[in-house]
N, C-alpha and C positions, 0 to 999 in steps of 0.2 A: 784459351785459359778462362776467359770471361764466361763462356758457355758452360765450362766444367763447373765453375763456382756456382753458376745459376742452378744447374741440375742437382748439385749437392744440397743447396739450400732447400730446394723443393722436396728432396727426399727426406731431409731431416724433419720436415713438418707434415709429412704424409699422414702419420697416425693422428695428429691433431685435426687435420682437415677431415678425416673420415668421421670423427665424432661430431664435427661441426655440421656435417651434411644432415645428420639426423635431426638437427634443430631447425633447419630451414623449412619454411612452409611452401610446399609445391602445389600449386593449383592450376590445372590444365598446363599451360606452357609458361606460367608466371612463377618465378622463384623469389620468395621473400625471406631475406636473411637479416633483417634489421634488428638492432638492439641485442646482438648476440656476443658482444665483446670479442669479436674475432680480431686477430692480429695479422693474419695474412688472408689472401683470397683463397677460398677452398678450391682444391684441384679436381674434385669429383662431382661437381654440380651437373645436372642433366644437360647434355649438349643440345638437346632439342629445344631448349628454352628460347623464348622470344623476348622475355623481360627478366632482368636480374637486378634486385635491389639489395645492395650491400651497405646502405647508409647507416650512420649512427653506430659504427663499430670502432675498433682501435687499430685499423690497418695502417701501417706505416710506409710500406713499399709495395709497388706493383711491378712485378718482374716481367721480363720479356716473354712473349708468346703465351701469356697466361690465358688468353681467351681465343686462341687460334682455332679451336674446334667448334666454336659456337657460330656456325655459318648462318643460323636463322635469327641471331640476336638483333633486335631493333632498338632496345632501350637498356642502358646500363647506368646504374646510379651508384656512385662512389662518394657521394657528398657526406659531409659531417664526419670525417674520419681524422686520422693523424698522418695523412700521407705527406711525406716530404720529398719522395723521389718516385718518378715513373720512368721506366725504361722506354726508349723510343720505339721498341718493338712490342710494347705491352698490348697494343690493340691490333696487332697483326692478325689478319684473317677475318676481321669484323666488317665484311663488305656490305652487310645489310643494315649496319648500325645507323639509326636515325637520331637518337637522343643520347647525349653523354653528359652526366652530372659529375663535375669535379670540384664544385664549390665547397666553401667552408672546410678547407684543409690547410696544409702548411707548405704548399709548393712555392719554390723560389724561382724555378726556371721551367720553361716548357721546351723539352728537347726538340731540336730541329728534326723534322721528318716524322714526328710522333703522329701527326694526323694525315700523312700522305695516303695511306690505304683506306681511309674512311671516306670513300667516294659517295656514299649516300647520306652522310651526316648532315642534319638539318638544324639541330638545336644543340647548343653548347653552352654549358655553365662553367665558367672558370673564376667567378667572382669570389671575394672573401678568402683570398690566399695571401701569400707573402711574395707575390711576383714582383720582380724589380724591372720596371719598364725602362728601356733605353731607346726611345724613339722607335724606329722600324725594326730593330733587331729582335726584340722579344715577341713582337706581334707577327713576325714573318710566318710563324707556325700556323696561324689561323688564316693567312691570306690565300692559301692554296686550296681551301675548301670551297669550291665553286658552288656546291649544293647548299651551303649554309643559309638558313632563313632567319634564325634568331641567335643572338649572342649576348651573353651576360658577363661583364668584366669590370674590374676596378681601375681607377686612375689615380696618379699622383699629381702634385702641382707641376705645371709646365708640360702637361701631356700634349702630344701631337697625334692626330689620327694618321696612321701609316698610309703611305702613298699606294701600296699594293692592295689596299682595300677596294680600289677601283675595279678589281677583278671580281669582287663579290656581288655579282649582278642580281643574285636572288635574295640578298640580305634585306629584309623588310622590318625586322623587329630588333631593336637595340636597347639594352638596359645598361646604364653606366652608374657605377657606385663610387662616389668620391671618398677616398680614404682620409683626406685631410680637409680641414676648414680653410686652407689656403688655396684650394682649387678655384680657378676662375673659368667659368664657361664663357669664352669669348672667341673672336675670329682668329686669334693666334693658334688655336687648336687645329686650324685647317690650313696650316702652312704647306703641308705635303699633298693635300687633297682638297679640292675646292667644294665639291658637291658629294653628298652621300644620299643615295636614293631610297632611304628607308621611309616607311609609312607610320611606324609606331616608335616613339622615343620615351624612355623612362629615365629620369635623372633622380638619383637618391642622394640627398645632401647637396644643397645648392647654396653655397656661401655667397656667390656673386654670379650674376649673369648679365651679359651686355644686351643692348637693344637690338643688335644685328645678329645675335647668335643663331637664330633659327633661319636666317637667310640661306644657310648652307644645306638646308634640308627642303629642297623644292617640292618633294612629294609627301611631306609630312601631313598625316591625317589625324593622328591621335597623340596627345601629349599627357604624360603623367609626371608631375613634379612633386616629390616628397622633400620638402625644404630642409627638414631637420630641426631639432630643438636644442642643439648645443652650438649654435652659431654665434659669432660675436655681435651681430646685429640682424634685424629682421629684413630680409631681402624682398619683401612683398611688393614694394613699389617697382623694383627692377623687374620682377616677374611679370607684372601687368604690362609694363612698358614694352617688354620683349615680345608681347603678342601683337604689337603694332605692325609687324611685318606680314601678318596674315590678313591684312585688310582686303576685303572683297573675296577672300578665299572660302571655299567650302571645306569644312572640317567636321569630323565625327565626334571627337571627344577632347575636352580639356579638363584635367583633374589637378587641383592644387591642394596639397594636404600636408599635415604634420609640421606645423610651424607654430609652436606654442610659446609666445612671449607674454610675460605677465601684464604688460601694458595693453596688449591687444591692438586692434585697429578698427576703423570704421569703414564699412563697405560703401564708399561714396562714389560720386560721379567721376572724380579724378582717376579712379581705378577701373570702374566698370566701362568707361568710354572706349577702352581698347578692345573690349569684347563685342561691343554693339555693331561694329562694322564687319564682323565675321559671321558667315552663315554656319553657325555652330549648332549641332544637334544635342550634345550632352555637355552639361557643366556641373562639376562637383567641387564644392568648397568644403573640405572636411578637416576638422581639427585644426583650425587656423586661429582660434581665439578672436573671432569677429565679435566685437562687443556691441555693435549697433549697425543697423542697415538704414541708409538714407532712403526715405520714402520717395523723394524726387528722383534719385539715381535709379532705384528699382523700377519706378514707373516708366521712365524713359527707356530703360533696358528692356522692359516687358513689351513695350510698343515696337521697338526697333528689332528685337531678336525674333524675327518671324520664322526662323528655322528651328528654334529651340524646341526639343521634344522631351528632354529629361533635365530636371533641375534638382540638385540635392545640396542643401545647406545643413550640415550636421556637425555635432560635437563642438559647438562654439559657445561663447559666453555673451548672450544678447542681454543688454541692460535696457529695461523699460520699453524699447522699441521693437521687441521681438515679434509683435503682431503685425508689423508693417508688411511682412512678406505675404500675409494672407488678406490684406486689404486691397491689393492691386494685382493679384495673380490672374484675375480674369482678363487682363490685357494681352496675355500670351495667346497668339493665334493658333499655335500648333502644339502646345504643351500637352503631353500625355502622361508624364510621371512627375509628381512633385513630392519631395521628401524633406521633412524637417525633423531631424532625429537628434535627441539628446542635446538640444540647445537650451541650456539652463537659463531660464528667464528670471532674472533677479529684479522683480518689479518693486518700486517704492510705494505703490498703492496697497490698499488692503486686500484687493483681490488679485489673483494671479491670472495667467493667460486664459483660463477657462472663461472669464467674463467677456473676452473678445470673441469667443467662439459661439455666441448665440446664433449668428447667421454668417455663413461663408458663401461668398460668390466665387464660383470656380470657372476656370476656362471651359468653354463648351466642349473642347476636345479632350479634357482630362479623363484618363482611364484609371489611374492609380494615384492614391493619396495616402501618404504615410506621415502621421503626426505622432511620433513616438517619443516617450520619455520626456515630455515637455510640460505636462499639466499636473498640477497638484492642487486639486480643488474638487468640489462636488460636480457631478455630471448634470448639466441642464439640458433642456430640449434644444437640440441643434438642428437648424434648418439650413439645407444646402440649396443654393441657387445654381442653375445650369448643371445639375448633377446627373442628368439622364444618361451620360456615357460612362459614368464611373462604375468600374467593375471591381476594383480592389480598394478597400478602406481599412487602414490600420491605425489604431490608437494604443498600440502595445506599450506596456509599462508606464502608462499614464496613471497617476495615483488618485483615482477616483474613489473617495470614501463612501459617498452616497451615489448610488447608480439608479436614481429614480427618474432620470430623463429618458429621452428617446430620440430617434433620428428620423428626419423626413427629407424628401426631395431626392433620394438616391435609391429608387425602387429596383434598379438593375444591378446593385452590388451583389457579386457572387462570392467574394472573399472578405471576411471581416475578422480582424484580430483584436481581441480585448484581453489578451494575456497580461498578467501582472497587475490587474486592477485590485482594489481592496474593498470590494462591495460589501459593506456591512448592511446597507439597505439596497433593495433591488426592486426595480419595476418589472412587473410581469409582462409589460409591453415594450421592454427595452429593444427587442429585435423585431418588433412588428413592422418596422419600416423597411425590412429587407425580405420581401416575399419571394425573391429569386435567389436567396442565399444558398450557396452550395458548400462552402467551407467555413466552419466556425472554429476559431482558435480561442479558447477560454481557459488557458492553463494558469492555475494559481490565482483565480479571480472570483470564483462563484461560491466557494465553500460557506462563508459566513452568510452571504446573501440568500442562498438556498435555505439555510437554517432559520432565517428571520422573515421569511415570506410565506404567506398562505398561498395555496394552489401552485406551488413551485413546479409541479408536474406539467403545468400548461406553458412553461417558459418557452418552449420550442414549437408550440402549436400553430404558429403563423409561418413557420419556415419548413414546409413540407417537401421542398426540393433539395434539402440538405443531402450531401454526399459524404462529407468528412466532418466529424465532430471530435474536437480535442478538449477533454475535460480533465486533463492530467494535473497532478500536484495541487488539488483543491482541498485536500484533507476531508473529503466527503466520507461520512460513516455509512451512508446509505443513499442510493439514487432516489431522488424525489419521486414519490408515487406517481407513475404514469408518464414520466419524462420521455421514455422511448415508446410509449403505447400510442403513438400517432402514426398514420400511414406514410412513413418515409420510404416511398417505393424505390428511390434512387440511392438510398444510404448504402455506402460501401465500406466505410472505415469508422471505427469508434475507438478513441484512445481514452482510457480511464486509469492509466498507470499512476503510481505514486499517490494513491489515496488510502482510505482505511476500510475499503469494502470487504465484506465477509461472504456475500452471496452474489450470484450471477444476476444481472439486471434482466428485467422482463421487456421483451420487444413485441411490437405489433405483429400480428400474423401475416400481414401483407409484405413485410420486409423480407425479401428473398435475394436481393442483390448484395447483401453484406458479405464482404470478403475477409475482413480482418477486425478482430477485437483485441485491443491491448489492455490487459489487466495485470501487468507486471507490477511488482512491489506494492501489493495490497495486504490485507489481513486474512486471506482465504486459507482455511485449513483443509477443506475438501468441498466437493460439490455433492449436494443431496440429489435424490431422484428427480425432484422438480427442476433443479438446475440443469441436470443432464438432459432431461426431456426438452427443455427450452433451447439448449445448444443444438440438439439434433434436429429440432424443428426449423432451425435457421439454415438448414442445408449444409453446404460445404464451407462454411465460414472457418477461417483459420484463427486460432486463439494463441495469444502469448501470455505465459503465466509465471515466468521466472521471478524469483524474489519474493514469493509468497511463503508463509510459514506452514507448509503442508505437513499433515500428520500421516504416518504410515502405521496404522493400528488396525485391530480387528473391527473397530467401529467404522473405519473408512474403507473397508474391503471392497464394497460395491464401487466406490469411486476409483480405486486402484484397478479393478477389473475393467472399468470403462476406459481408463488411460491406456491399458494394454491393448485394447481393441480399436480405439479410435485413431485416426490420422489427422485429426483437426488441431491438436496441440503441436504447434510448429517448433517450439523450443523445448521439447520434452527432455532433450539431452542435458539441458542446463537446470532442470528442476531438482531440488533437494527436498528431503522431508525428515521429520524427527520421529523416531520410533518410540515404542513404549519404554524402552530402556534409556531414553534421552540421548541417543546417539544420532548424529546427522549422517544421512546416506543419500546417494544419488537415486532419484526416482527410478531411473532406468535399471539400476541394479536390483531394486526391490521387485520391479515388474518382471525381470528376467527369471526370478525365483518365486513367482507368484503362487504356483501350485503348492510348493513347500510352505509358503506363508499362509495359504488358505487352510492347509491341513492343521497347522499349529493353532490357527484361530478356532477351528472346529473342536480340537482337543480342549482348548481353554473353555469353550462354551459348554461342552458336555461336562467337563470337570466342575465348572461353576454351577451347572444345573444339578449335578449329582450332589454337590455340597449343599445346595439350597434345599433339595428334596429331603436329604438326610437330616438337615437341621429342622425342617418342618416336622418330620416324623418323630424325631427325638423330643422336640418341644411338645408335640401333641401327646406323646406317650407320657411324658412327665406331668403334663397338665391333667391327663386322664387319671393318672395314679393319685395325684394330689386331690383331685375332685372326689374320686372314689374313697380315698382314705379320710378325707375331712369334709365329706358331703354334708354331714349334719351340722358341723361347725359353720360351714358356709351358709347353709339354709337358715341357721339360727340368726346369724348376723344380718342376712337379708330380711328376715322377718322383723328384726329390731329396726332396721332402716325404714322398712315399710311403715312400721308403727309410728316412728318419729315423723315421717312424712304426713301421717294422719293426725299429727299434733297431739300425741299422747304426752301428758305432763307428769313430771316426777314431784312428789311431795312426801314429807315424813309423817306417818301415822301408823296405827295398828293395822295388821293384815285383815282383810275381809274374811278370810277362811283360816281355820286352824290347819286344814290339810286338803289337798287335792288328791282324789283317789284315782289312780291309773289302773285299768283292769281290762280284761278281755270281755267283750259283750256276751260271749258264750256263758260266762260265769255271773251274769247280771243278777240272778235271783239270790245267789249267795252274797254278792256284794251289797244288795239292798238290805239284807238282814244285818250284814256287817256295818253298813252305814247307819241303820236305825239304832243299833246298840250303842255306837259311839255318840250319836246325837242325843241319846237319852242321858248320856253322861255330861251333857252340856257343851259339846264341841260342835262348831259349825263347819260342815264338810262340803266340798265342791265336787259335784258329779256332773258329767257331761250331759246326761239326759235331762237334768233339771236346771243347770246353771249356764250352759253354753248359749251365747246370744245368737239368735237367728239372723241370717244374712252375712255373718262373718265366716271366714274359712275355718276349717277344722284346726289347721295348724296355728292359725292366729288365735282362736279361742283357747287352744291348749297352752300356748305361751302366756296368754293373759291370765289363765287359771294358775299357772305356776307362779307368776309374778304376784298374784293376789293371795297366795297361801304361804303360811309359815313352814309347812311340811308338805312333802309329796309322798303318798303311800302307794307303793307298787304291790299289787296283789299278784304274786307269782304262782301261776298254775301251768299245767301242761298246755292249756289253751293259750295262755298269755305268751308262752315261749314261741308258739306258732304264729302269733299275730305280728304283722309288720308294724302296725301303729304302736304296739308295745315297745318295740326296739326304738322307734322314732321318739316316743315320749321320754324314754330313758336318756337318749342322746341330748335332747333339748334340756332336760333337767340337769344333766352333767355340765353342759355348757353354761347354763344359768348359774349353777353352784360355783363353777370356776370363775365366772365373770364377777359375781357379787360377793365372793368370799364366804359362801354358805355351804361348805362341804358337808355339814352335819344335818342338812335339811331333808335327807332321804330316809324313809322308813320302809323296810321290805317285809312284807308278810308272805311267808312261804306256806301255801295251803297244801299243796300236794307233796308227795315224797320226792323231792328234786335235789339232786346233788349239785354242789357248787360247780363241778366240771361241766354240767349240762346248761349252765346259765349263759346268757349272752356275754360277749367280750366286754361290753360297757359295764355290765353288772360286776363282772370279775374285777375290772379296774377300780371299782368303787367299794368292793366288798368289805375291806378292812376300815373304811371310813364311815360306814352307815350303821343304823340300828336295824337288826334283823330279828323278827319274831316268828316262831314256828306255830302254825295252827295245829292243835292237838288232833292226833289220829291213833290208830291201833298200835302203831309202832313207837309211840312217844313214851317218854319217861312218865312215871306215876304222877309227878307233880305238874305235868304239862296238861292242864285242863282248860276248858273254855273260860272258866272264871279267872284263872291265872293269866290266860292269854289277854283278856280284855283289861285286866289290871295293868299288865305291861304296856298295852296300848295307851292307857290313861296316863301312865307315868311318862311315856315318850312324848305324848302330845302336850304335856304341861311344861316341858323344858323351854326356858326363855332364851331368846337371842339378844345379843347386844344391840343390833340395829335391825329395824324393820322398815321395809320400803314397800310402798304399794303403788302400782301404776293404775291410776284411775282413768277410766274411759270418759269420753264426752257424754255418753249415755249412761244411765244408772245400771249397776249390775243387779 
């Protein structure tokens, strides 16, 4: 009946499981189904899988025989679900399973026989559940796993290690999580079993611990104690005393962490004395609220701890005496790694910890030094003593505002971390003390410094062995000129992500080992031809570009073509771009339709070109028409402008001439007689032959003559109508009359028998506004004689105008 119910439940959820399968990420033989809100274990996962991760879902029950077909499965993760029940046959068939995660669920019991078939299981997590321990009964399920190497579980008050654990001969790693502040780690826990042969022990939440607790772990080599921050009192003294049982023992590691009490404690001799007698290699004092370090205690400890290779004192609250650690570290005989991280030094003096760091005496064996997030001051010149073995130096997140100092005595440093500095001022020689530097981490530290320093391009000129450069998050708008134009022959990686760069940096021609350039999250819209050439000259370098505001437009077509052809852009599937229509698209989508995109661009170009040419032709045509139609008007105004530039002056007086005679030179004899007759009547007349000034242009003389005369007499003959200058003089006179308001200044003498229809257009336009006198001939009326003709001329020339203006020249007329 139970099996029938089981299969019915599985059938009900079969459809749901099928849809779930498509969400899981399958890579090689690893199946990742995390964060998919699953309520049951999918029934159709690939049976060839070696690893299945179902963590962080909402699975509530694991039915029997769920994994029976997964013969090759070595790792199964069911952590962080809502599992309340597991059938004892749930893991049937998992004969190759080595790691099983059941932690962070709601299990109350572990069914007897659940682990019987897991003959290869080595690592088991059952911590952070609701398991009710009742001495041996609930732990019996784990005692039959002879292959078990590591176990993670929780305990209640009065917990006893089960006697059957004596059969777990391979168990070397044990992590215990105390669920209550009433748990006491003491010898009563070993009522049923006297010795546990593990080598690594982790205790999380240690309200109380007895001095003899560790006696029952004769093979213990590494201890990690996370004391907890919600305890009724600080157990730090009990912890140090419990180490007394390790006197004269060789141990690899002791870690004490996570005990933050407001009052803190002093790391003095009463506590450190229990560590001095241990041949200990690694000591970590992390997040303990150490408020001071006794110089005497640390000095004795450094002399006696001849085995210590690793020392970390981090995330504490050191008051005033924070520098004591660096004044006596040279006494450690074998120390290789020293870390002082995030120890907030609250000094009562005016200067902070940086004033103590003028000179540091290091242990001769020291290879790695981490002084991170400790200093808030200006960087001074720092001199290291005994630093010839130092390979790693980190001042990460130290708040140096002025970085005008330098380092000396550590010429063999290969790794330097200056990330998180705030260098408003920067020394060009800051890194000159690291000639063998291979890795530089300068994330978020050099942006302001580069902007405020001359010759910033020489900042790395003394570090030609660099292999890895990280300049990310510096808000750099442009790489300092020449920064990478040094022969970094070993350079393999450059990180310039999270800046404001718009172009690709220039590298020295000898750089051929470069494998990766990270330019993600900058301001690059495209690469121009010079950028592309630079990239291709670097050989097979891989480039990361996601997070840039790329543009997919006809202007960036060449860049898009390059993207479609190159294999150097490693994250091309994650690139997006903005089109001319302001829509965002995946770059891969644009590239896949690049031919169509290119054709549309050519169409746009030809259309724009055609519109441009058409516009030019139309404008040229209109301009030509206007110039042709109004050429005389334009020339008149040009002449006027030219005369003004020659400083002609206007003044009010009588005209110099009564009239200017415009005629054809072919009719000069008749015009001379005409001129003499009018002159004999007392009129002063202007003729080109006698009155035009030598050295002036004909047009300029003509305009000046019109200006100087009350009237203009046009002698219209057949020859005049054929003359170009005749038409020109008419247009100039018309423009002058229009500008000066002298429409009645024109007198026309028609000598030959000429009809109005044969006259020039300009004359036709003025015909009804002018005085016209006909020269007598055979066809004239009886009263039209020469005597009457000249009498008419006399009457016309005597007409007075209201205003008379004369343009006088600089030279006399």
